[in-house]
C-alpha angles and dihedrals in degrees: 000000000000118000092242091056092047091052090048092052091048092048093050090047094054092042088055091051091050094048091051096041117128116224115213121224129183121215116195104205130159144286113319091241093057132093089239092062090050088048091052092052090051091049093049094051093048097042091050089052096043091051091053086246092299084125125050113192121200119198121220123195116231141182092243148295096306092058091046092056096042090056091071084080091072106020125092140189115356101021117139129178144174123238141140114264090238091068092056089053090052092047093052089048094048092236136150112335090010097052093110096046129094104252091209088069090069096049089086094061114116132185125240111173141330125255132193112303130252111263123194117231123188106191122192137172108265094215091065094069094237105155104152138026089258088064090063089079108118092010132117119241126185108216106175126239126281095344132131089246092055093052092046097050092049088053092048094049090053093044092049091053097245112158108177112044115132106223116200116203103207137127112288089222087080097044098097095050094046091047091051095050093046099248090125133026095219147330139230121223138165128214140107114294133283086048114197095225092050090048088052092048092050091050094055104030137032101251141179127208114218118234128209126222122228093264091054092047089054091050091055091056088220133117121269122245133174121220103208122240114267093025083122128035112277093356094119101169132071116264118217111208143136134280138196127200118247130193142181114247141180134175137254086265088080114087121248091240094054093046089049093051092047094050093045093047092050095054093041090055096046095099088054090048091052090057089055096048135003094224091078092065091075093063117092137145087272088072090067089085090071091072116103096187132060122279118247110260090243092053091046090053090057095046090052090049091057094039094242114171108254123176117234093243090064095055 
């Protein structure tokens, strides 16, 4: 075989390998018992498929959104994570849990796409007669450890003027069992509804979800959301609670091509995601306005292709 033909065969061979190469991406999600971990698994399966396996997403468990964001300090290339926009604002301002960090580290964070929002659930045993937040006085509430839900419920209890609520900092993975055997009176958790741990609690114990009135919602400084009746077994009334936007982010270390493929694969797989779980139906291009940091150039390229409405401050 002539040298020119040999070189042609080799070139075609390596081009074929490159075209069929699978690019690996890591998504830092949440605790394995949470709805956000389940959500991440669903995303990974669907994005891998929608990209014709050009992308291979690996899910990593985490202790929460703060850890996810802080990891941008030591992660490179194809690192993705979930977090509420408000935490990025805090990180860039060197406030609260980010007060000892270099705020410049977080300037490289870029948005990709929104996912179902965090929804607060305060679950109590129905047989205890707890009907309002005021009834939590003298009761024991498991709130998890280091999570958004734990921070929120502490804030709510203080804002609502409650003085004598016993808050247990323990892993939420044990909440259902300890509620069932009477060791706690209730637990607080955050995650898109229907939340897996609340589904499990409702299946094994007669529960009630606590609602907030408009005054309480205002005190939380969060958005209002209604969990429809019958979302959970035997909870046959609407539950008024709070919600917080959540998005998937990466950094400028990710290439434009990879960010484009990820964003495109996510939106192309959304109809499939909706069939797996109802919480995906709430996500549309309109949710892009919840981002408070710029979109990755690759994501922006996709949104312009499909004529999605993107505000100038995100470009």
